[in-house]
C-alpha positions in Angstrom: 167.2 79.7 71.3 166.0 77.3 68.6 162.7 75.5 69.1 162.7 71.7 68.8 160.8 69.7 66.2 158.3 68.0 68.6 155.0 66.1 68.2 152.6 64.4 70.7 153.2 60.8 71.3 150.5 58.5 69.8 149.5 55.5 71.8 150.5 52.2 70.1 147.7 50.3 71.9 144.4 51.2 70.2 142.9 47.8 69.5 142.6 45.2 72.2 141.6 41.5 72.2 141.1 39.7 75.5 141.9 35.9 75.4 141.0 33.6 78.2 142.4 30.5 79.8 141.6 28.9 83.1 144.7 30.4 84.8 145.2 33.7 82.9 143.8 36.4 80.8 146.0 37.6 77.9 145.2 41.1 76.8 146.7 41.7 73.3 146.9 45.3 72.2 148.0 46.6 68.8 148.3 49.8 66.8 145.6 50.6 64.2 147.7 49.1 61.3 148.2 45.9 63.4 151.9 45.9 62.8 153.0 46.2 66.5 151.6 44.2 69.3 152.0 44.3 73.1 150.8 41.5 75.5 149.5 42.0 79.1 149.2 38.8 81.3 146.6 38.9 84.1 146.7 36.2 86.7 143.3 34.6 87.5 144.4 32.3 90.4 144.6 35.1 92.9 141.2 35.6 94.6 141.7 39.2 95.8 145.0 40.5 94.5 145.7 42.0 91.1 148.8 40.3 89.5 149.7 41.8 86.1 152.8 41.1 84.0 153.6 43.5 81.1 155.6 41.8 78.4 158.3 44.3 77.4 158.7 42.8 74.0 157.0 44.5 71.0 155.6 41.7 68.8 155.0 41.5 65.1 151.8 40.0 63.7 153.4 36.7 62.9 155.0 36.5 66.4 151.7 37.1 68.1 150.0 34.4 66.0 152.7 32.0 67.0 152.5 33.0 70.7 148.7 32.5 70.7 149.0 29.2 68.9 151.5 27.9 71.6 149.2 29.2 74.4 146.2 27.4 72.8 148.2 24.2 72.4 149.6 24.3 75.9 146.3 24.9 77.7 144.3 22.2 76.1 143.0 19.6 78.5 144.4 16.8 76.4 147.4 17.2 74.2 146.7 17.0 70.5 142.9 17.2 71.0 141.5 19.8 68.7 138.0 19.9 70.0 138.8 21.4 73.4 140.5 24.8 72.8 142.7 25.9 75.6 142.6 29.6 74.6 139.3 31.3 73.8 138.6 34.8 72.7 136.6 36.7 75.3 136.0 40.2 74.0 137.4 42.9 71.6 137.9 46.4 72.9 139.4 49.8 72.2 141.0 50.7 75.6 141.1 50.0 79.3 139.1 52.2 81.6 140.6 50.6 84.7 140.6 47.9 87.4 138.3 48.0 90.4 137.7 45.8 93.5 134.9 45.9 96.0 134.7 43.0 98.5 135.8 40.1 96.3 138.3 40.1 93.5 139.2 42.6 90.8 137.2 43.6 87.7 138.6 44.9 84.5 136.5 47.6 82.6 137.0 47.7 78.9 135.8 50.1 76.2 133.9 48.0 73.6 132.3 50.7 71.5 133.5 54.2 70.6 132.4 57.1 68.4 134.5 59.9 67.0 133.3 63.2 68.2 135.9 65.7 67.3 139.2 66.2 65.5 141.9 68.6 66.6 144.8 68.8 64.2 144.4 65.2 63.1 144.1 64.0 66.7 140.8 62.2 67.1 138.6 62.5 70.2 136.3 59.6 70.9 133.2 59.2 73.0 132.7 56.0 74.9 129.6 54.3 73.6 129.7 51.0 75.5 131.8 49.2 78.1 132.2 45.7 79.4 133.0 44.8 83.0 134.7 41.4 83.4 135.5 39.6 86.7 139.1 38.5 86.7 139.5 35.6 89.2 138.5 32.1 88.1 135.3 30.6 89.5 137.3 27.9 91.3 139.1 30.5 93.5 136.3 33.0 93.9 135.3 33.9 97.4 131.7 35.1 97.4 130.4 38.0 99.4 126.7 38.8 99.9 127.1 42.5 99.3 129.2 42.3 96.1 126.3 42.4 93.7 124.9 45.5 95.3 128.2 47.3 95.0 128.5 46.2 91.4 125.0 47.7 90.6 126.0 51.0 92.3 129.2 51.2 90.3 127.4 50.5 87.1 124.9 53.3 87.8 127.7 55.6 86.5 126.8 55.4 82.8 130.2 55.3 81.0 128.4 55.6 77.7 127.1 59.1 78.7 129.6 61.9 77.9 132.9 60.2 78.7 135.7 61.0 76.2 139.2 59.9 75.5 142.0 60.3 72.9 145.0 58.2 72.0 147.2 61.1 71.1 145.8 64.4 72.5 145.8 65.2 76.2 142.2 66.1 77.0 142.9 67.0 80.6 145.0 70.0 79.5 144.1 73.0 77.4 145.3 73.5 73.8 147.6 76.3 75.0 149.4 74.0 77.4 149.7 71.2 74.8 151.1 73.5 72.1 153.4 75.3 74.6 155.0 72.0 75.6 155.6 71.2 71.9 157.5 74.6 71.6 160.0 73.9 74.3 163.6 75.0 73.6 165.7 72.4 71.8 168.4 72.2 74.5 165.8 71.6 77.2 164.4 68.6 75.3 167.8 67.1 74.6 168.7 67.4 78.3 165.4 65.9 79.3 165.8 63.0 76.9 169.3 62.2 78.2 168.1 62.4 81.9 165.1 60.2 81.1 167.4 57.5 79.7 170.0 57.7 82.5 168.0 58.3 85.6 164.6 56.8 84.9 163.8 53.4 86.3 161.2 52.8 83.6 162.3 49.7 81.7 160.4 50.8 78.6 162.3 54.1 78.0 165.1 52.5 76.0 163.1 52.3 72.8 163.3 54.6 69.9 166.2 56.5 68.2 169.4 57.3 69.9 169.8 60.9 70.8 173.3 61.1 69.4 173.2 61.8 65.7 170.6 61.3 63.1 167.6 63.5 62.2 164.7 62.9 64.5 161.6 64.3 66.1 161.0 64.6 69.8 157.9 62.8 71.0 156.4 64.4 74.1 153.8 63.0 76.5 152.7 65.1 79.4 151.4 63.9 82.8 147.6 64.4 82.8 146.0 67.0 85.0 144.3 64.6 87.5 141.7 67.1 88.5 139.8 66.4 85.2 140.7 62.7 84.9 137.8 60.5 86.0 139.6 57.1 85.9 142.7 58.0 87.8 141.8 55.8 90.8 140.9 52.9 88.5 144.3 53.0 86.9 146.2 53.5 90.2 146.8 49.8 90.8 148.6 49.3 87.4 150.1 52.7 86.7 153.7 51.7 87.8 153.6 48.2 86.4 152.6 48.6 82.7 153.8 50.6 79.7 152.2 54.0 79.3 150.4 53.0 76.1 148.1 50.8 78.1 147.0 53.8 80.2 144.0 55.6 78.7 142.8 58.7 80.6 139.1 59.7 80.2 137.4 62.9 81.0 133.7 63.6 81.7 131.7 66.6 80.4 131.0 67.6 76.9 132.7 67.6 73.5 131.1 69.0 70.3 132.5 70.1 67.0 131.0 71.9 64.0 132.4 73.0 60.6 132.2 76.7 59.7 132.6 77.0 56.0 133.8 80.4 54.9 133.5 80.4 51.1 134.6 76.8 51.1 137.4 77.2 53.6 136.8 74.7 56.5 137.1 76.2 60.0 136.4 73.7 62.8 134.8 75.1 66.0 135.2 72.8 68.9 133.8 73.0 72.4 135.3 70.9 75.1 134.0 70.9 78.7 136.0 69.1 81.4 134.2 68.4 84.6 136.3 68.2 87.8 136.5 64.8 89.5 137.2 66.5 92.8 134.2 67.2 95.1 132.0 65.9 92.2 128.3 65.1 92.7 124.7 66.2 92.2 123.0 69.5 92.7 121.8 69.9 96.3 124.2 67.3 97.7 127.4 69.1 96.5 127.5 72.8 97.2 130.3 75.2 97.9 133.8 73.9 98.4 135.6 71.1 100.3 138.6 71.7 102.6 141.1 71.4 99.8 139.6 74.2 97.7 137.8 72.0 95.1 134.4 73.4 94.4 131.2 71.7 93.3 130.1 71.7 89.6 133.5 72.9 88.5 133.7 72.8 84.7 136.5 74.1 82.5 135.1 75.1 79.1 137.5 75.5 76.1 136.5 76.7 72.6 139.1 75.8 70.0 139.1 77.3 66.5 141.5 76.1 63.7 141.8 76.0 60.0 141.2 72.4 59.0 142.8 72.8 55.6 146.2 72.5 57.3 146.4 69.7 59.8 149.8 70.0 61.4 150.3 71.6 64.8 153.5 73.2 63.6 152.2 74.6 60.4 148.5 75.1 61.1 146.6 78.0 62.6 145.1 77.2 66.0 143.3 79.4 68.6 141.6 78.7 71.9 139.8 80.5 74.8 139.2 79.0 78.2 136.7 79.9 80.9 135.5 78.3 84.1 132.3 77.8 86.1 132.0 76.6 89.6 130.1 76.9 92.9 130.9 79.8 95.2 134.1 78.7 97.1 132.8 78.8 100.6 131.6 76.3 103.2 127.8 76.4 102.4 125.0 73.9 101.7 121.2 73.6 101.3 119.0 71.3 103.3 116.7 69.3 101.0 114.9 67.4 103.7 112.2 70.2 103.7 111.1 69.3 100.2 111.1 72.9 99.1 111.9 74.0 95.5 114.5 76.5 96.9 115.8 75.3 100.2 117.4 77.9 102.4 121.2 78.5 102.0 123.2 77.8 105.1 126.9 78.8 105.8 128.3 75.6 107.5 131.6 77.0 108.9 133.0 80.4 109.7 136.1 81.1 107.6 137.3 84.6 108.5 140.7 84.1 106.8 139.1 82.8 103.5 141.1 79.5 103.8 139.1 77.5 101.2 138.8 80.5 98.8 142.6 80.9 99.0 143.2 77.3 98.2 140.8 77.5 95.3 142.3 80.7 93.8 145.8 79.4 94.3 144.9 76.4 92.0 143.6 78.8 89.4 146.7 81.0 89.6 148.9 78.0 88.9 146.8 76.8 86.0 145.6 80.0 84.3 147.8 82.9 85.6 146.4 86.3 86.3 144.1 88.1 86.3 141.4 85.9 87.8 138.0 87.6 87.0 134.9 86.6 89.0 131.6 87.2 87.4 129.0 86.7 90.2 125.4 86.5 88.8 123.5 85.8 92.0 120.7 88.0 93.2 121.6 91.2 95.1 118.2 92.5 96.1 115.7 90.0 97.7 112.8 90.4 100.0 114.1 87.5 102.0 117.8 87.1 102.3 118.7 84.0 100.2 121.3 84.2 97.4 122.7 87.5 98.8 124.3 85.5 101.7 126.8 84.1 99.2 127.5 87.4 97.6 128.4 89.1 100.9 130.7 86.3 102.0 132.4 86.1 98.6 133.0 89.8 98.6 134.6 89.6 102.0 136.8 86.7 101.0 138.1 88.4 97.8 138.7 91.7 99.6 140.8 89.8 102.3 142.8 87.9 99.7 143.5 90.9 97.5 145.3 92.7 100.4 148.3 90.5 100.0 148.5 90.2 96.2 150.3 92.9 94.1 147.7 95.3 92.7 148.5 94.3 89.0 147.6 90.7 89.8 144.6 91.3 92.1 141.4 89.2 91.8 138.8 91.2 89.8 135.3 90.9 91.2 132.3 91.8 89.0 128.8 91.5 90.6 125.8 91.6 88.3 122.2 90.7 89.3 121.2 88.9 86.1 117.7 87.9 87.3 116.9 91.6 88.1 117.9 92.8 84.6 115.9 89.9 83.0 112.7 91.1 84.7 113.2 94.7 83.6 111.6 95.7 80.3 113.9 98.7 79.9 117.2 96.7 80.0 118.6 94.3 77.5 120.4 91.5 79.3 122.6 90.4 76.4 123.7 94.0 75.6 124.9 94.4 79.2 126.6 91.0 79.1 128.3 91.9 75.8 129.9 94.9 77.5 131.1 92.7 80.3 132.4 90.1 77.8 134.4 92.8 75.9 136.1 94.0 79.1 136.9 90.4 80.2 138.4 89.2 76.9 140.5 92.4 76.7 142.0 91.6 80.1 142.7 87.9 79.6 143.4 87.8 75.9 143.3 84.5 74.2 145.6 81.8 72.7 146.7 81.8 69.1 149.8 80.0 67.7 150.7 82.4 65.0 151.9 86.0 65.1 149.7 88.9 64.1 149.1 89.1 60.4 150.7 91.8 58.3 147.4 93.4 57.4 146.6 93.8 61.2 149.9 95.6 61.6 149.2 97.9 58.7 145.5 98.6 59.6 145.3 98.0 63.3 141.8 97.8 64.9 141.1 99.9 67.9 139.8 97.0 70.0 142.8 94.8 68.9 145.3 97.2 70.2 143.7 97.1 73.7 143.8 93.3 73.9 145.5 91.8 76.9 147.2 88.5 77.4 150.9 87.9 76.6 152.3 88.5 73.2 155.2 86.2 72.3 157.1 85.6 69.1 155.0 82.6 68.1 151.6 84.3 68.8 149.5 85.2 71.8 148.9 83.5 75.2 145.8 83.7 77.4 146.8 84.9 80.8 144.1 84.7 83.5 140.6 83.3 83.2 137.0 84.3 83.8 135.2 82.4 86.6 131.4 82.6 86.3 129.0 81.5 89.0 125.4 81.8 90.0 123.8 79.5 92.7 123.6 76.4 90.5 126.0 77.4 87.8 123.6 76.2 85.1 121.1 78.5 83.3 122.4 82.0 84.0 126.0 80.9 83.9 125.7 79.1 80.5 124.2 82.3 78.9 126.9 84.5 80.3 129.6 82.0 79.2 128.0 82.0 75.7 128.3 85.8 75.4 131.9 85.8 76.5 132.6 82.9 74.2 130.9 84.8 71.3 133.1 87.8 72.0 136.2 85.7 72.1 135.2 83.9 68.9 135.2 87.2 67.1 138.8 87.9 68.2 139.8 84.4 67.2 138.4 84.7 63.7 140.0 88.1 63.4 143.4 86.7 64.5 143.2 84.0 61.9 142.5 86.6 59.2 138.9 85.4 58.5 137.0 88.6 59.3 138.0 92.3 59.0 136.8 93.4 62.4 136.6 91.5 65.7 132.9 91.7 66.0 130.1 89.2 65.4 126.3 89.9 65.0 123.4 87.7 66.2 121.4 85.9 63.5 124.4 85.1 61.4 125.2 81.5 60.5 128.4 81.6 62.5 126.7 82.7 65.7 123.8 80.3 65.2 126.2 77.4 64.9 128.1 78.6 68.0 124.8 79.1 69.9 123.7 75.6 69.1 127.0 74.2 70.3 126.7 76.1 73.6 123.1 75.0 74.1 124.1 71.3 73.7 127.0 72.0 76.1 124.6 73.6 78.6 122.0 70.9 78.4 124.6 68.2 78.9 126.2 69.8 81.9 122.8 70.6 83.4 121.7 67.0 83.1 124.9 65.8 84.8 124.6 68.1 87.8 120.9 69.1 88.0 119.1 66.2 86.5 117.4 68.1 83.7 118.2 70.2 80.6 118.5 74.0 80.7 115.4 75.9 81.8 116.4 79.3 80.5 118.3 79.5 77.2 119.9 82.2 75.1 116.6 82.8 73.3 114.9 83.2 76.6 117.1 86.1 77.5 116.9 87.5 74.0 113.1 87.4 74.5 112.5 85.7 71.2 111.7 82.2 72.5 108.3 80.9 71.1 105.4 80.6 73.4 105.7 76.8 73.4 109.0 77.2 75.2 107.2 78.2 78.5 105.6 74.8 78.8 108.9 73.1 78.1 110.5 75.2 80.8 107.9 74.1 83.3 108.5 70.4 82.4 112.3 70.9 82.8 111.7 72.5 86.2 109.6 69.6 87.4 112.1 67.1 86.0 114.9 68.8 87.9 112.9 68.9 91.1 112.0 65.2 90.8 115.6 64.2 90.1 116.9 66.3 93.0 114.3 64.8 95.4 114.4 61.1 94.5 117.4 60.0 92.4 120.3 62.3 93.4 121.2 60.3 96.5 121.7 57.1 94.4 123.7 59.0 91.8 125.9 60.5 94.5 126.7 57.1 95.9 127.6 55.9 92.4 130.0 58.8 91.8 131.6 58.3 95.2 132.3 54.7 94.5 133.4 55.2 90.9 135.9 58.0 91.8 137.3 56.0 94.7 136.1 58.5 97.3 134.6 55.5 99.1 136.5 52.2 99.2 134.6 49.2 100.5 136.4 47.1 103.1 135.6 44.4 105.5 134.6 45.7 108.9 133.7 49.1 107.7 130.1 50.4 107.3 128.7 50.0 103.8 128.2 52.9 101.4 124.4 52.8 101.8 124.7 52.8 105.6 126.4 56.1 105.8 124.2 59.0 107.0 126.3 61.5 105.0 129.4 61.6 102.8 130.7 64.8 104.4 133.8 63.2 105.9 134.7 61.4 102.7 135.1 64.7 100.8 136.6 66.7 103.7 139.7 64.9 104.7 140.5 67.3 107.6 137.6 65.7 109.5 139.5 62.4 109.8 143.0 63.8 110.5 144.5 67.2 111.1 146.9 68.5 108.5 150.5 68.7 109.7 151.2 71.8 107.7 149.2 75.0 108.2 148.8 77.4 105.3 149.9 81.0 105.8 147.1 83.5 106.3 148.9 86.2 104.3 151.1 84.3 101.8 148.3 82.1 100.7 149.7 81.2 97.2 152.1 78.4 96.3 155.8 79.3 96.3 157.0 80.3 92.8 153.6 81.1 91.4 153.8 84.9 92.0 157.2 85.2 90.4 156.0 84.1 86.9 152.7 86.0 86.9 150.8 86.8 84.7 152.0 83.6 83.0 150.5 80.4 84.6 153.1 78.5 86.6 152.1 75.1 84.9 153.3 76.4 81.5 156.6 77.9 82.7 159.8 76.0 81.7 161.2 74.9 85.0 162.6 71.7 86.6 159.3 71.0 88.4 157.3 71.1 85.2 159.9 69.2 83.1 159.5 66.2 85.5 155.9 65.9 84.3 157.0 65.2 80.7 158.1 62.0 79.0 160.4 62.9 76.1 161.7 60.5 73.5 163.4 60.9 70.2 162.0 59.1 67.1 162.7 59.0 63.4 160.3 61.4 61.7 158.4 58.6 60.0 157.8 56.5 63.1 154.2 55.6 63.8 154.4 57.0 67.4 154.6 60.6 66.1 153.3 60.4 62.5 149.9 62.1 62.8 149.4 62.0 59.0 149.4 58.2 59.2 147.1 58.2 62.3 144.6 60.5 60.7 144.3 59.2 57.1 144.9 55.6 57.9 146.0 54.5 54.4 145.9 50.8 55.4 142.1 51.0 55.9 139.2 51.1 53.4 137.5 54.5 53.8 133.9 55.3 52.9 132.6 58.8 52.3 129.4 57.9 54.1 131.3 57.2 57.3 133.9 60.0 57.0 133.6 62.2 60.1 134.4 65.5 58.5 131.5 65.1 56.0 128.9 64.0 58.7 129.6 66.7 61.2 127.4 69.8 61.5 128.0 72.2 58.7 127.2 75.9 58.6 126.4 75.8 54.8 124.3 72.7 54.9 122.5 73.2 58.2 122.3 76.9 58.8 122.6 78.8 55.5 119.3 79.6 53.7 118.6 77.5 50.7 117.7 80.5 48.5 119.6 81.3 45.4 121.3 84.7 45.4 121.8 84.7 49.2 125.2 85.8 50.4 127.0 82.6 51.3 129.1 84.3 54.0 128.4 82.9 57.5 128.9 86.4 58.9 125.9 87.9 57.0 122.9 88.7 59.2 119.8 86.6 58.3 116.2 87.1 58.9 114.7 84.8 61.6 112.8 82.8 59.0 115.7 82.5 56.6 117.9 80.0 58.4 118.1 76.5 57.1 117.9 75.2 60.7 114.5 76.7 61.4 113.1 75.2 58.2 114.8 71.9 58.0 116.1 71.2 61.5 112.9 71.5 63.6 111.0 68.2 63.4 107.9 69.5 65.0 107.4 72.2 62.4 108.2 70.2 59.3 104.5 69.6 58.4 103.5 73.1 59.4 106.1 75.1 57.6 105.7 76.0 53.9 109.1 75.3 52.4 110.0 77.8 49.7 113.0 76.5 47.9 114.2 79.1 45.4 116.5 76.9 43.5 117.6 76.7 39.9 116.0 74.0 37.8 119.2 72.0 37.5 120.2 72.3 41.2 119.7 69.0 43.1 117.8 69.2 46.4 120.0 69.1 49.6 120.3 65.8 51.5 118.5 67.3 54.5 115.5 68.1 52.4 115.2 64.5 51.3 114.1 63.6 54.8 111.6 66.4 54.9 109.9 65.5 51.7 109.8 61.8 52.4 108.0 62.4 55.6 105.4 64.9 54.3 105.0 64.1 50.6 103.8 61.0 48.7 106.7 59.9 46.5 104.6 58.4 43.8 105.7 57.6 40.2 103.8 60.4 38.6 106.7 62.8 38.7 109.0 60.3 37.1 106.8 59.8 34.0 107.1 63.5 32.9 110.7 64.5 32.9 109.8 68.1 32.1 107.5 68.5 35.1 108.8 69.9 38.3 109.3 67.3 41.1 107.4 67.6 44.3 110.7 67.5 46.1 111.7 70.9 44.7 108.7 72.7 46.3 107.1 70.9 49.3 103.8 72.7 50.1 101.7 72.6 53.2 98.5 70.6 52.7 95.7 72.9 53.5 91.9 73.3 53.0 90.3 74.5 49.8 90.0 78.0 51.2 93.8 78.4 51.4 94.4 77.9 47.7 95.3 81.6 47.3 98.0 81.3 49.9 99.4 78.2 48.3 99.6 80.0 44.9 101.4 82.9 46.5 104.0 80.6 48.0 104.6 78.6 44.9 104.5 81.2 42.2 107.1 83.8 43.2 108.0 87.0 41.5 111.2 87.4 39.5 112.3 90.0 42.1 112.3 87.3 44.8 114.0 84.7 42.7 116.6 86.7 40.7 116.9 89.9 42.8 115.7 92.1 39.9 112.4 92.9 38.3 112.3 91.6 34.7 108.9 93.0 33.8 110.5 95.9 31.9 112.0 95.5 28.4 115.8 95.2 28.6 117.7 98.2 27.3 119.6 98.2 24.0 122.9 98.1 25.8 121.9 95.0 27.7 120.7 93.3 24.5 123.9 94.1 22.8 125.9 92.6 25.6 123.7 89.5 25.5 124.1 89.1 21.8 127.9 89.3 22.2 127.7 86.7 24.9 125.8 84.3 22.6 128.3 84.9 19.7 131.1 84.0 22.1 129.3 80.8 23.1 128.6 79.8 19.5 132.2 80.3 18.4 133.4 78.3 21.4 131.1 75.4 20.8 131.7 74.7 17.1 129.8 72.0 15.5 131.4 69.1 13.7 129.0 69.0 10.7 130.4 65.7 9.5 129.7 63.9 12.7 126.0 64.9 12.9 124.7 62.3 10.4 122.1 60.5 12.4 120.5 57.4 11.1 117.7 57.6 13.6 114.6 59.7 13.1 114.2 60.4 16.8 112.7 63.8 17.7 115.9 64.6 19.6 118.1 64.1 16.6 118.1 67.8 15.7 119.4 68.9 19.1 122.8 70.6 18.8 125.6 68.3 19.9 128.0 70.5 21.9 131.6 69.5 22.3 132.4 69.6 26.0 135.0 72.1 27.1 137.4 70.6 29.5 141.1 70.6 30.4 140.9 66.8 30.5 141.7 65.2 27.1 139.6 62.2 28.0 136.8 62.5 30.5 133.9 60.1 30.9 132.3 57.8 33.5 134.9 55.1 33.0 138.2 56.9 33.0 139.8 60.3 33.3 143.1 61.3 31.8 144.5 64.2 33.9 145.7 67.3 32.1 149.3 68.1 31.8 150.4 70.8 34.2 153.0 73.3 33.2 156.3 73.8 35.1 155.1 76.9 36.9 152.0 75.2 38.2 154.1 72.3 39.5 156.4 74.7 41.3 153.4 76.4 43.0 152.0 73.0 44.0 155.3 71.9 45.5 155.6 75.2 47.4 152.1 74.6 48.8 153.1 71.1 50.0 156.2 72.4 51.6 154.1 75.1 53.3 151.8 72.4 54.7 154.9 70.8 56.3 156.0 74.0 57.9 158.7 74.9 55.4 157.6 78.4 54.3 159.5 80.0 51.4 160.8 83.5 52.2 159.0 86.3 50.5 161.0 88.1 47.8 161.3 91.8 47.1 158.7 91.5 44.3 156.2 90.0 46.6 156.5 92.8 49.2 156.2 95.4 46.4 153.1 93.8 45.0 151.5 93.5 48.4 152.2 97.1 49.3 150.8 98.2 45.9 147.6 96.2 46.6 147.2 97.8 50.1 147.8 101.3 48.7 145.2 100.9 46.0 142.7 99.2 48.2 142.8 101.1 51.5 144.8 104.3 51.1 
């Protein structure tokens, strides 16, 4: 069955301006090019109700100016009076977070600042930097309430500028595998869905775009977000059915980071996205275990995405991803913090002999990830006083009970491993053991890649590659199942375990894209250091959100290579976490409950700060009993088991098709043109502000600055060789002796400018003598007179260190003959024009040989460049490359296959 040409729908509302009159707010939204406009009218005369009118018409720039001019003229206090404007500009924004009401009228929350954090196939991911909360009703109709200001302060305690992310074209609530699987739906399915959408839908906006009958077009697809990871779903609830979908901007909370891995100049983007669940969300000791619906505390879905940035298109590019999950143990348990103990005792709150909440939780995972579900339990197994072991025993009993009713091939896999015990042992290496677990996990679940196995992998299959699990399809591989890691807090131990699994999966991802010859990565390589830094930022961010402090134990701690100063930092983080848990977590929990709509203020109800507990807010079965009782044996949702190991959410069926919005566009329409969205030819671009140049770079930030070092990011470095340890650590900048082994003509790297400016005196003495070596080239630690010998040893280096060969011996005759031939070739190439060397000046530099530049450019100077003429063959190769970037691959001919086989035979056989 043919696959449709499909692309994600791009929101046409990316710039907003809020205009104000006494009776209404007018929210004008436009696309980035400011060629299409939409208008939202918000009534200000209603004191407590939200009245929004969405104008169906799509305006041009001229039409919007005329509309605003008429509104300005019609709302002036006196007709024809220019001094009193009837329409004033209130604020500019980039999106709507939502609408919220406490005890008075509604507020609108707008995103006023954003920052680009990542790019996936040209789809930008932004972080919210600042927001503005505006009260909608006019002062003349406002009904004041004494507790409104307190609710407003509690709501604003949720810092929206801290790790909230959104995208105009990429669905952040779903994984890359889901988003690309939707784009590869069969053509007939999309045609049917488009026709049904137009005939049966009551959405008045769905009649836009190209007719489905005739004409070449591209299907634009927009999927319904996965509400578990959407944090403003309740804030948009009041307007979801009344406005066009382009006004709705869904945000996630967690972490997003991206770094560039340069493999001999080829850009590979490594992205880490963490989605924090909005269900049963809260702080460390106040949210433990699970609620009655199977949602667990501190549940985070972490996805690592790898793709070749040289090709941007989802259809033609190479993309790979791997997903894993962390979350509290899915049982009814808690810890009492009233005792002010660092480790309060663990209490099982309710008996659950039929594993009801665990069944609900694992049912959710089967629907989203498929099978197998692998549980890596890192809690302590042996304790003098029974503490963490209570959770292990209950979890084992729940998994054993649930597995009785599942088919054996889809059973939940349980892996217990006491990580704390192995860490204390001097004979055991924690990370080696974790690496063994990671290999077995990745082999069972597989990973996602959107291209079939390369021909060289088929010719020379790797042993580990043949054992890889997952689902192999014609378009690549799918991840089936997921690893679920937990300890007690799901912070320090969990982050290190997830890093090791992610490192193992990263090796397979690189191998599947043809970037390494074996699916294996070593520590102390630039690639792993870059990935480790991403994971530590990811772990610190998640730990601050849930525990109130950064990570206490890091990957270096478990590798036992952390510096001695790390111990004092660990103590400070422990104290910070304890202080946050004891004094500020209750206020943060109230803010989260109010922001997520778990608590809704109302007249006659107790206020949020008057509640002794929020238990009944998160456990709905305490207020009313459910009418439907779940089966004790068939505990999964109907239809899930039939499609395993594939996840039910990604199966093409009527239920999933109802979650999609499908429209047909011309292929150059802005709503599906990601090229126009990414490059923005209508804007002035600056290299200093270009995201791809400013992001973390493996070559600039991690590769040693020594000449002669292998530039491959997969080469194992010495601990003191990395560029990060020399240039990135601000505390050690003045203490570290920087040995830059650069050629005389090589300019210093940008990162080194900051080092030398902070530790060296940039006086004008170096500029006077052009032949002298600048201080920037060799910054040296300022020491006492007794250390002069050490300074000399650091500055004056042997030729063995600089060039990799000892030049103390006289070169052999063969080497001299080769060198003489090289000089002759150079002299014959750079012929002098004797007639042009008549200098009138008597300057000492007059006798310097004037070399004619060798260049393919006929005219090349600082003012203009005349490009060389390309031959016909080169033009054909270039056009073929452009077509390949658009997904139109030319078929390989017989000569190509013969040449490739000859190459493989000569190289490997």
